[in-house]
Residue, then its C-alpha position, 0 to 999 in steps of 0.5 A: m878095603a875099597t879099590n878101583a879094581i875092574r875085577t879081583e880074583v881071590s884064592k885061598g890055601p888050606v887051613t893049616f896047623d901051626s902049633f899049640r900053646v898054653s897061656s896064663f889064662q888057659r881054661a882047664g882041660t884045654k890048650t890053644a891051637i894056632l891055625r893059619q891060612e894064606v889068602k891071595t888076591v889078584s886085583h886088575y886095574p885099568s892102565i888109565q883112569v877116564e872117569n872119577d867120582k864126579q864125572d862119567n865118560l862117553f867112551s869106554l875103557d875098551e874104546f881107549g884101548a886101555e890095558e890092564q895092570s895086575f897087582t897081587t896081595v897076600e894075606h896071612r890069616v891066623a886064628f886061635m882055637d881051644v882044643p882038648e889038652n890031650i890032642t896030639e899034632e897028628q890028631m889035629q892035622e887029621k881033623l884039619r884034613q877032614a875039615n879042609a875037604n869040606g871047605a874049611c876056612l879062616y874068615k875075617v870080620l871088619s867093623n868100626y865097632p869092636i867085634l864081640t863074641d858071646n865069650h867077650k860079652n860074658a867076660i865084660a859082664r863079669g868084669l874080667t875085661d872091658l870094651d877098650t881092652i878088646a878094641k885095642s887088641q883088634v884095631v887094624r895096624y900095618p903088619a911087621g916088616s912094612d914101611n909103616e909097621g904098627e901104625i893104625i890103618p883107617d878104613p876107606a872113610g878115614k875111620i878106625q876099623y877093627r879086624k878079627v879072624f875066626f875058623s869055620k868048618t865050611a866055606k864062609a864069606d868074610e863079613d864087613y860091617r864098616g860104614n853102618g854107623n856103629e862106631y867106638v874108639p877108645e880115647d887113647i886110640e883116638r889120640e894116637f890116630a889123631g897124632g899119627v900119619t893118616a894112611n892112604a885109604d886106597q892103598e892095597v894093604p892085605i887086612 
């Protein structure tokens, strides 16, 4: 999300294995591995604001003697991966150890349109799911334990946004497609958002 930070520092922990699970719709011969990664962002802000979106200032922050304030947010990313059903926890840990040595990560994609993989598109074409169902599962909301738990978080432009996390065997940058004009909102999500409390788009919320 957009901020007024002078600079940000991002550090990522290793991708870790959480557990296996088998769902009602699990593909034959597979089970699902739950992967996690902690991403810490330190944002540095000026202690005063001497410019805004309408007006510049002839004097720099240094000339004002402004100090920095730092704020830390921690994002807990989760991704789900199909693995062979006979894989053990020890084998999973070893695979991740090798992958982490090559910079493996959980990267996130943000968009104003539901984030569709080839599997999603195939399932929609076969009538197994639809765009609204995928959108509802990906809409960005405040996490459990927060003051606004469950409420929709708009993007900096005040629009509905979607989030999806994927595993990459090598280092990969996050992808942000918000604001490109490609948008979609299911009717019930639109009604919920219109009737709810609009969040401050400048809040530091780890999404």
